[in-house]
N, C-alpha and C positions, 0 to 999 in steps of 0.2 A: 319394465318401464313402459308407459303408454300415455295416451292423451284421452281426456274426457272433457265433457261440456256440461256446465250447469244449466244453460238455457239452449239446448240444441235446436229449438225451433227457429232461432235467428239464422241458422245455416241455410234456410230456404231463400234468404236474400242473395245467395250466390247465383241463382238462376237469372234474376234481373241484372245482376252485375255483369254476366257474360254478354247479354244483349246490349247493355250500356257501353261496354268496351268496343263491340263491333260498330255500334252507331258512331262513337267518337272517331273511329278510324276512317269511316266512310264519309263523314261530313267534310265539307270544304273549309277546313281550318286554314288560317293564314300561315300555319307552320308547314314546312316542307322537309322531306328527307329525314335525316337523323333526328332533328328537333321534334318532328311530329311523332315519331316512334317513341322517343324518350318521354314526351308529355303524356301520351296515351298510357304507356306502361306505368308511369308514376301514379297517375290518377287511379288506375285499376288497382295497383298495389295498396294505395292508401285506403280505398274503400274495402278491400279484402281484409286489411288489418282491423278496421273499425268493426266489421261484421264478426270477426273472430273474438274481439274484445267483448262485444255485446253478448255473445254466446257463452261467455264465462269459461274460456278455454283454460285447462290445467294439464300439467303433466304429473304423473304419479309413479310411485315406486311401491311394489308389494313387499310388505314386511311379514315375516313369519317368526315371531319370538314370543316368549312368555315373560311376564313380569310378576314376581311372587314376593309378597311381604309376609314375613313370619311375625306374628304378634305373640309375644311371650308374656304370660302371667307371672310376675315376679313378686306377688304379695307374700306375706308371711305364711300363709297356709300352704304354699307350694313347697315341694321338695327343693333341695339345693340345686343350683344351676348345673352341676356336673351330671345330674340325672338325665338331663335332656340336651346338653350341649353336644354330646357325641352324635345323637340322633340328628340334630340340626345340621352338623357338618356332613354327615353321611348323606342326608337327603340333598344337600346342595351340590354334592359331587356328581349327582345323577343328572344335572341340568345339561342342556345343549350349550354350545359355545356362545351363542348370541343371547341366551336367556339371561334375565337380570333378577337379582335377589336383593332384598333389604330386610332389616331387622328392627322391630319396635318393641320396647319394654313398656309394660303397663302395670300400674298399681292403682292408687287414687288418681294419678295423672298418667300421661303417656308421653314418651320421648322417643326420638329416632336414634337408635344405637348405630345404624349404618344405612345410608341412603342406597337407592337402587344402583347396582353395579354388576358387571358380568364376571367379577372375580369370585373365587370360591371363599368359603368361610373357614379355611384351615387355620388362619391366623387370627380369627375373630375371638374377642372376649367382651364380656359385659362390663361397661365402664360408667353408664348413666346411673343417676340417682333418682329414684321415684319414692313416693310415700307408700311404704309397704304395709301400712296398717289397714288398707282397704283394697278391695278388688273391684275395679271399674273396667270390666272387659269391653263395654260399649265404647269407652273413650279410645281404647287401642284400635278397635275396628274402624271407628270414625276417622282417626288419623291415617290409617292405612288406606282407606277408600279414597281420601282426598289427595293422596300422593301417588296413586297408581296412574301411569300414562294411558292415554286413549289409543295409542298406536300399537300397543302390545296386547296379548291375551292375558287379562288380569286374573289374579287369584290371591286370596288371603288364606294363610295357614295359622290357625289358632291353637296354641299349646297352653292348656289350663286344666285345673282340677274342677272347674265349674262352680267354685264357691263365690258366686257373684253377690256383692252386698251394696253396690252403688251403681246406678244406671239401669238401663233395660237392654239386655243383650238381644232379645228377639226383635225389639223395635228397631234397633240399629241394623239387624239382619234384613228386615224388610227394605230399608233404605238402600242397602248394598244390592239386594236383588233387583231393585228398580234401575240401578246403574249397570246391571249385568255383571256383577262381581261375585263369583261363587266363594264360599268359605268352607275350607276343609278344616276338620277339627281332630286334634290328637288329644283324647281324654287321658289325663295323667292321674292315676289313682291317688287319693289323699293318703298320706302315710298314717298308719295306725299309731296312736299315741295313748299313753295312760294320762288322762287329763281330768281334772276336777275344776269346776268354775262356779263363781257366784253369779247367778242369773239376775237377782234383784235383791235390794235391801229397802224395806219399806217401814215407815213410821208416820204418825200424823204430822202434817206440815205446821199446825198451830197447836201449842201446848200452853198451859198455865203453870206458873212456878209451883212446885210441890205436887204436880199431877203425875200419876203413874201412867206409863204408856207401854205399848207392845212393839217390839222389833221383830219383823218377819224376814227371814233369810231364805231365799230359794237357791238351792245348790244342784248342779247337774254334774254327773260323773260318768266316765266310760269304764269304770272298774269299781269293785267293792273294796273298801279299805277304811282305815281310821286315821284321823289327823286332828288338827287344832283349829279352833275358830276364835278369833279375837275381834272385839268391838271397841272402837275408839270414838270418844267425843272430843272434837278438835284433835289434839295429839295426845290426849290423856286416855289411857286404857281403862275402860269401865267394865269389861267382861272378858274372861278367858276360860275356855272349856274345851274338852275333848269331844269330838263328834265322830260318828260312824256313818258312812254313806254307802248306799247300794248303787248298782249300775242303773243309770237313768236319772229321774228327777227325785230330789229330796227337799224337805221343808223343815225349818227349825223356827221356834218362837221363843223370844227372851223378854223378860220384864225388866223395866228400869224406871227411874224417878227423875223428873225434870227439876233439877236443883237450882240452876242459875238462869236468870232472865237474859234474853238476847237472842241473836241469830247463831245457831249452832250447826256445825257440820259433823256428820257421822260417817265412819268408815269401817267396813268389815273386811277382814283379811283371813285367808285360808293358808294353812301350812300342812302339806302332805308330802311325806318323803318320796313317794312313788310318782308324784306329779311331774310331768315332763314339760309343761307350759305354764309359766308364771304370769303371763300378761293378763289372764282372765281371773286372777285370784283376788281381786279387789272390787268391792261394791261401795257406792256412795249414796248418801241421803242427807237431807237437811230438815231443820225445823226451827221455828221461831217460838221461843218461850216468852210469854207475856208475864211481866212482873214489874217490881220497882226498877227505876233507872239504875244503871251501873256505870261507874267511872273507873278508868284505868289511870293510875298514878305511876309515873315513871320518875324515879328519884336518882339524882346523880351521886348523892352522898347517902350512904346507908343510914337510916334512922332520922333523916332530916325532914320527913314528911309528917311528923306528929301533929303539928298545928292544922294542916289541911285535912288530916284524917279526923281530927276532932270536929271540924266543920261538917264533914260528910256524915259522920255518925249522928250529930245533933239534928241533921236534916233528913235522917232515915234514907240516905242515899247509899246504895251498895257500892263497894269499891274494891280494887285490887291494887296492891303496891308491888312493883317489880323493879329490878335494876334494868338499865337500857340493854344489857346483853341478852335479856330474856324476851325482848320484843319479838313478836311472831314474824315469820317470813312468809306467811300465807295471808292473802288479802281477806279471805272469808272470816278470819278470826277477829279482825278489827270491827266487823259489823255487829259483834256481840256487845259493844259498849256504846253508851250514849255520848260520852265525852272522854277526851284524853288530856291529861295534865302532865306537862314536862316541867319537873321541879329541878331547876339548876343542873341541867344535863348538858354535857359537852357533845357537840356534833361529831367529835372524833369517836364516840362510842356507839353511834348509830350508823348503820351501813346505808349506802345510797338507795338500794331497793326498799329498805324499811322506811326511809323518809318519803319515798314516792308512794308507798302504800298509805301512810298517814295522810299525805296531801290528797290522795284519791278518795280516802274515806271521808274527808271533809268536803271536798268539792262535789263529789258525785253521789254520796250516800248520806249527807247531812249530819255526820258525826261531828261533835264539837271539839275544839282544840283550845287549850290555854297554856301559855308559857309563863313560868314564874322566874324572876330574876335571881342573880347571884354571879359569882366570879366566873362560872363556867357556862353562862347563858348568853343568848343574843350574839353580838359580834365577838365578845370575849370567848364564846364557846365555839366559834368557827362556823356560824350558820349563814355567812354571806353567800348569796346566790345558790342556796339549797332549796329543795322543794318545801321544807318547813318555812323558810322565809317567804315563799310565795303565798303560803296559806295564812300567815300572820298579818296583822294590820300595820306593821312597821318595817322599815328598812334597817338592816344591820349596820350600815355605814353612816357616818355623820354628814356626808355630802356637803362639806365645807362650812359647817355651821360655826365651828370654833377653831381657834388656833391650836394646832397639835404640833409638837416638836418634829422637826424634819427628821426623816428616817433614811438611812443608808442600808440597803438590803442586798445581799448577794446570795443567790440560790445555787447550791452545788449539787447537781443531779447526776446520778449514775446512769450512764447510757450503754452499759455493757450488754453483751448478747442475751444474758438472762433477764434483762428488763424488756425484751421484745414483747410486743402485743399489748395486752391490757395495762400492765404496770406502767410502761413508759407513756402510754396515751393519757392515763390518769395523772401521772406526774406532770405532764405538760399542761393538762387542764388545771392542776393545782397551782402551777407557776403562773399561768395566765390569770387565774382568779385572784392570786395575790397581787399581781400587777394592777388589776382593776381596782383593788382597794386603795392603792397608793395615790398620792397627789402629785402635781407637776413639780413641786419643789423637792420631792423625795428623789433619791438616787437608787437605781436598780442595776444589777448585773446578774448574768446567768452564765455559769460555766458548767459544761457537760464533760464528763470524764469517762474514759475506759482505761486503757493503759497509760494514756497521757491526757492532760486537761485540754479542753477546746472551748474558747470563749464564744458562746452563742450570742450574748449581748455584752458588749464592753460596758463597764460601770459608767453610767451617764444619768443626767437629769431626765426625768420622765416627761419630756416635752413632746415626744412623738409616740404616744401610747400604742397606736395602731401598728407602727413599724416594729416595736418591741414584741408585740403579740405574734406578729407574722414570723419573726426570727425564732421565737420559742417553738412555734409550730413546726419548724424545719428540723428539729432534732430527730435523728435516726439512730437505732441501736447498732453497736459494733464493738468488737474487741473484748478485752479482759477488764479487770478491776484494780485500780491503784488509787487509794483514798488519800494518802498523806500528801502527795504532790498536788492534788486538786485543792485540798484545804489550804495548803501553804500558798498556792497561787492566789486563792481568794483573799487570804490575809494580806498579802503584799499589795494587791490592788485596793483593798479597803483602806489602807493607810493614806491613799491619795484622795479618798472620798470626803467631801465636806458635808457633814450632817451632825445633828445633835445626838442622835442615837444610831448605833451601828450594830448590825446583826447579820449572822450567817446561818443559813438553814442547809443542813447536809442530809441527803436522801440516798440510800443504797439498799440493795437486796442481797449483797454478797460480802465477801471478805477480801481485804486488801492483799495484793500480791506480795507486798513487803511489810515487814514489821519494823516500824520506826517509833521513836519516842515523841509523844504528843505533849509532854509536860511543858517543855520550853515554848512550844508553839502556842498553847493555850495561855501560858503565863504572859507572853507578849501580847496576846489579844486583850487580856484584862488590863494590862498597863496602858493600852491605847483605847480603853473604853469600848471594847467590842465584846459581844457575847455570841455563843453558838448553840443552836439546838440541832439535835440529830433525830432522824426518822429511820427505823429499821423495818424493812418490808419482808415478811415471810421468815420461815425457819432457817433459811440458808444464810441469813445475815449475821454479822458478827455483833451480837447483842451486847456482849460484855464490853467490847471496845467502844461502840457507839455510845453506850450509856456513860462510860467513864469520860469520854471526850466532852459530852454535854455537861456533866457534873463539874469537870475542871474549868469549863468555859462559862459557868454560871448560867447555862441555858436549860432547856427542857428536853427530855428524852421521850420518844414515842416508839412504841412497837405495835405493829398491826399485821394481822393475817388477812385482813379485808382491805384490799387495795382501793376499794371504793371510798374509803375514809380519807384518802390522801388530800383531796381538795379542802376538806374541812380542817385538817391538821395545818396545812399551809396558811389558810386564811386566819385561823386562830393565832398562829404565830405572829402574823403581820399585825393583828389587832393588839396582841399582848404587849408588843413593843411600845404601843401608844397607851400608857396607863390612864390617860385622861378620858378614856371611854367610861371609866368609873367616876361618877361625880359624888364626892363624899362631903358635901356641904349641907347641913341640916336646913330644912325649909318646910313650910306648911303648903301642901298642894292647893293649887287654884282650880276652881271648877271650870269645865269647858262644856262640850256637848254631852250632857248627861242623859238626855232623853227620859225614858221611864225610870232611870236610876236616880233621878233628881231627889226623890224622897229619901234615898239611902244616905245622901250627903247634905240634907237640908239643914241639920244642926251643926254643921262643921265637921272637919276631919282632923285626925292627929297629924303630927309632923313626921317627916321621913328623914332619916339620917344620910342615906346614900342610895344610889340606883345606877343602872347601866344606861348610858346615853344611847338613844336610837333616833331615827327620823320617822315621823308618821307618814303613812302613804296618803295619796291625794284624796281618796274617798273614805278614809278611816274617820271614825268619830273619837276624838280625844276627850275622855270624861274628866280626867285629872291630869294636871301638868305642873312642871317645875318652873322656876323663874327664868330659865334659859331662853325660851321655853322648850322643854323636852317632854314627851309623853310619859306619864307615870302609869296611867291606865287608859288603854285604847281598845277599840273593838271595831269589827266590821263584818259584813256578810260576804262569804267567799263561796261562790257557787251555790250548792244546796245547803251548805253548813255555815256555822258561825265560829269565829275565833276571837280570843281576847289576849292582850299582852299586858302583863303586870311587871314593870321593869325593876322594882325593888325585890328584896327577898321575902320569904315567908317564915324564916327561922327565928327572927328577932334580932339578928346581927345588925341589919340596916333598918329594921321596922319594929323596934321594941315597943314604941307607943301604940302602934296598930295592933300588935298581938295582945297588949293589955287593954285595948279598947273594948268596952262592954258590948258594942255592936259588931265586933269583928266577925263573929260566927255568922250572924244574919246577913251582913253585907256580902261576904264571900260566897255564902251558899246561894244567894240571888245571882251573883255574877256567874257562878258555875252552871246554875240552872238555865241561864240565858243562852248558854252554848248548846243545850240539848236539841235534838232534832225537832223541827217545827211541824212537820206534817203529821197528821193524825192517821189512825188506822183506817184503811180504805175498804169499802165493800167490793174489792176486786180480788180475783184469784188468777194465778198464772199457772198454766200447765204446759208441759213440753212433750214432744214426741220425736224420737230419732228415727230417721230413714236414711240409712247409709251414713254419710258424714254431714247430713243436713238435718238440723233440729227445727221443728215447727213450734213456734211459741204462740200460745192462744191466751188472751185475756178475756175474762167474763165478769160482768158486774151483776150483783144481786138486786140492784135497783133498776126500775123501769124508766125509760125515757132518757137515759144517759146519752149525751151527744158531745162530740169534741174530737180533737186530734190527739192520738196516743203516740208518745215517744218513749223509747226504751234505751237505757244505757247499760250495756252488758260488760262485765269485767271478769276476767279469768284469774287464776292464781298468780300468773306472771305479770299482772297489771295490763295485759292486752285489753284494749277498750274498743268496743264496737257500738256505734250509734245506729239505731233502727227506727224506722217509721212504720207503725203498725197500721194495716189497712182494715177498715170496718167491714165485717162480714155479715153482721146482723145488729139490730139495736142493742147497744151495750156490750158488743163482742168485737174483738180485734184479733188480727192474726198477722204473723210475719215469719220469715224463714231466716235461719242463721247457719252459715257454714262453720263447722267446728273441726278442729284438728286433733284434739286430745280429750280424754275423759276427765271428769272432776265435777266439783260444784261451782256453778257460775252465779255471781251476784247480779241482780237485775234491779235497776231503779226505774220505775214506771211513772211517767208524768202525763196527766190528761189536761190538755189545753183547750180553752174555749175556741170553737171554730171561728167565731167572729172577731175575737180579740186574742191574738197569740200570746200576749203577755199575761193574760189572766189564767191562773191555774185552777182547775176543777178538782184536783186531787193528786196526791203523790204518795207512793209507798215503795218500800224496798222489800224484795223477796229473793228467791233463788230457785234454781232448777238444776237437775242432775243430768250430766252426759255420761252414760256408762262407757265401758271400754268398747272398742270397735267390734262390730259383729264378725270381723275377720277371725276373732279368737273364740267365738261361740262354739259350743259342742253341738253340731248340727247333724243329726242322724239321716237327714233327707239325702237321697242319692241324686246328684245333679246331672247324671248321665242322660236322663230323658230330655232335659232342656238343650244339652249340647247336640243330641241327635236331631232334635227338632230344628235347631239352627242350620245344621248341614242340609237337611231336606228342604228347608225353606229357601235357601240360596242356591240350591243345585250343587252343593259341595259333597264331600265324602267324609266318612269316618276313617281316619288313618290308624295305623298300628305301629307300635315301637319296633316290631320285627321287620317291617318293610318300609324303610325310609324313602326308597326310590319311587314310591307311589306318587309323591308330590308332583313330579314332572312327567308322569305318564298321562296320556290322554291326547286328544286332538288339538292341534293348534289352529286357530282361526286366522286366516290371512287378513291383514289390515293394510289399507291403502294410505300411503303418505302423499298427499296432494300438495302441489305448489301452483298457485295462481299466477299466470303470466299475462293477464289482461293489461296491467299497468305498463310493463315493458313494451307491449305491442302498441299501446297508445303513444308512448314516447317516440317510438320508431316512426309511427304515422305522422306525428308532428314534424319530425326532421325531414321526412320525405315531402311533406306539404311545402316546406320552405324551399326545397330543391325544385319542386314543380313550379313554384312562382318564379324562380330564377330562370328556368328553362324557357318559360313563356314570355317573360318581360325583357330579358337581356338578349340582344342580337350580337353574337360573337362570331367572327369569321373563323369558323373551326378549321376550314381547309388550309388557310394561311398559317394558323397556329400549328397544324399538323406538319406542314412543310418545314417551318422553322424548328420545330422540335426534332424532326428527322435530321436536318443539317447539323444541329448541335450535337446530336447523338453520334453522328459520323466523326465529327472533329474529336470527340472524346475517345472514339475508338481508333484514331490514327496512331500507328506505332511511333514511339519516341525516337528511335534511331533515324528513320526516314525524315521526320520533321527537322532533326538537327542537321542532316546533310543538305537539305534544301536551304536552310538558313546560311550555311557556309558558302554555298554556291552563289547566293544573292550577294553576299559580302564581296566575293572575288569579282563579280560582274561590276559592282559599283567602283571598285578600285580601277579596273580597266577603263571605264568611262571617265574617271577623273584624270587618267593619264592622257587621253585623247583631247581633253578640254584644255590642257595647259598651252599648246601652241597658239590656239585661237586667242587666248587671253594675252599671250606675249605679243601678238601682232598689233594690238591696239596701241594707239599713240599715248605718250605720257601725258599729253594735255587733255585727254578725254576726262569727262566728268565721272564721278563715282557711279552715277546712274547708268551712264553709257557702258561703263565697264561691266556692270552687273548684267546689263541687257545682252552684251556680246557673250558673256559667259553662259547665260541661260540658253542663248541660241546655239552655242557650241554643244551644250549638254543635250539639247533636243536633237541636233544632228547626230550625235553619238548614239542616242537611243534608237533613232530610226535605222541606223546602219548596223547596230550591234545584233548578233544572233541571240536566240533564246538561251537562258542559262541551263546548266545541267539539271536533269530531272524535271525539265519543263518549267523551271523557275522564271518568272518575268524579269525583264531588264531592271537594273537598279535605278531607282528614282533619282531625280536631280539633287534633291536635298541630301540623299545618302551619299551620292558621288562627291558633292561639295564637302561633306564631312570627312571623307576618307583622306588620310595624309598623303602628300605628294610622294611619288616614288622617284628615286634617283635614276637619271638616264645612264645608260650603259653603251658601250661601243664608242665609235669614233664621233658620233654626233653629240655626245654628252658635253654640256657646257653650262656655265653659271647662269642662273636666271637673270632676266633683264630687270631693270629698276621697276618698270610697270608691273611686271609679274610679281615682284616682291611685295609691292603695295597690295595687289589683289590677294595674294596669299595671306597677308596679315588681316585683311578684311574678312576673308573666309574663316580664318582661325577665330577671330573675335565673334563672328556669327555662330560658330560651333559652340564656343564657350557659353554664349547666351542661351542657346538651346539646351545645353546640358544643365 
């Protein structure tokens, strides 16, 4: 410990301070003695403190300790953690007592596994999660450098195989060198593997239908062997062949034919029995095949799309008909169609992610959408509040347009432990969506059950919708499964509900703990005009029981392995109870906002027998409407795409006159073509380049003089969407960067806007680009040892070895000073002394008299208690004796004397007694008159004793009264 000064030159002011103190002492101040000495001393001390503060005085302690952060590369190319954990703990055991150590894990990102501490690593284990698909060693070094303290000797120890693929290790090393932080490196050899990988898959990005093209596959291998190569277009295998590879680079070429128009994704896969790493066995590519437009028809009833197929054939429009279960779960596949037609498809047969993909295809990539009516479409199909409803120009509910019979609905929801997680959350979402479909006059109840039923929402009129939704959201999973008790409880409460239609929905994913007869219960339901539908979720549910309950209760049974369909099932059930959604009164449609379709309906239209009632959206154009009025044909622009709603069917059941109409084919082909993408082929090309986990996207135009602002919307296979603004780099060229987390084909929609008018589009096109697997899995023969050695030399570090872990803490420790500034405390003391100086100079206090009084008080406090008590007793006895002498004098006074005279004579007698009385024992003074008068009279003894005279009696009474008053 010691003292130091930031501005030591201010200490030269101490010399004039000494002279100033001598001058103050010699001058004829008005202060004398102690006050003068105190005033001079205080002023000198104040100035001394000010000089020390100006000089920046500090006290410091010398610290001699090391602070070491281990940065561990935990990417997939590294060996298992056990390979270096023992070395880590052994090196930490070699540290001194005060040395501190910490651990950082790094992959694509970096996290602190353990902050700096002086404890050993014997109990340490890796618990942090990092993205192991990339190696960003610079990120780990940067984090370590920012957390090392300045008061210790800092050091970073890097454990890695050197396979860096993100960031710049040497650049970060230069920054650490500038901070004086050396980096020791422990090179860990990359484990030798038998590995074969696809380096690239290439084919032309633009093809014409019927064109032959070449697929080029580049394969790298660390061994010679034979395996299998498969090529897929979308998910359909188009080639399968055996291949033989040699150690090093290999190249294969395949021929194929572009058969179908649209955007296509290609995938190459390798299968080798000796391959020890599968992450690099897949390669991707894409191409857009130009040709006639293509439509995807999704039909809910097999064989019900014959009429729409005839329309497409007559218009030379390519098409594909599939059931909803065959809808793709990959976003790129929807880009291969110009429009999608949903023909009477229930929402319960389309998963939530698939609906989101269709909605994204319309809004972001201009794909058309058309929904055809039927008993399983629109609200009857359960599309309320789904992504499909968002894309269509109509709402699925009627929004109070017509009188619908009042509904009493009770939801019986399984909340057992097996429902925890996504199932229960989607069940709650389904219940809330159902409640939102209902009206204020409807009644709703929600009972959740495990081993026993629990009423989440007591059956009640839906007057407070918000409160009911909040109560449903509070359901939490717990317990087992007991179905019968919950259903019976719902039935008993439904008896008290007043509604025109009563319905119960039962949802469970398990089997009841008890087996009881449901025949009597369902029979009672039917007698009281109740119905029940059941929903079985997953293979663990009692499908047979739930189906039989729904059948006996005249309801519907649903089984689903896809829990995302639960909201659609519930909302479909709520709408199915109100059959007035289907309007079956024949009418001739009236014309509305027909726009360019006016010519299609100029000569009149046939009648319609029935349709599904919906509500048009605020910005939709209703071309044909019913007398209600409800939309029969509506359209609108949704994002980049267009969508159409036809609320009647296309089979002829509700629209027989339309099917027989001679213009039917022409009218519907024009309606379908209206939904096709509106943007034309653009003279732009998109290229991508991957650097680590960052893709550089570059757009280039073949036209000169192109100016504007470029925007890109990027979508991956999981519907993750990223909006980018591309910066111009040259006339007609734009560039931007995109951080990517996984390989695959990404869809990109590019919009070029007028720089002066952001609403004006100069062009729009959809394309794609490929992100290969991470370079972490590439077969890289380059030896990274040179870069690691260069890092150690650059920062002044060392190359460590696995055999000598104690090397980490060997070396000289540079002492560091820990300083503490005391200028502010000195200024505070100087301020207090200044106040005291003012008091000394301005206040005149008789210090000698104060000292005398203080001394006397101290002596009294120090007097022994027994002596003080004895003196008090002696004074009391003296007063008694004086009182006895005073009695004769008071007796001699005449009885006629006045009270004043008697008192005077008594005081005179007391004075005489005090004058003649000797000093009390112990030097005590004689008793004062008042004390003597207070003492009680003593009885006379001996021959002279006699009764007191009358005057004496009077005097005694006066004295007694006086004593009482004093007391």
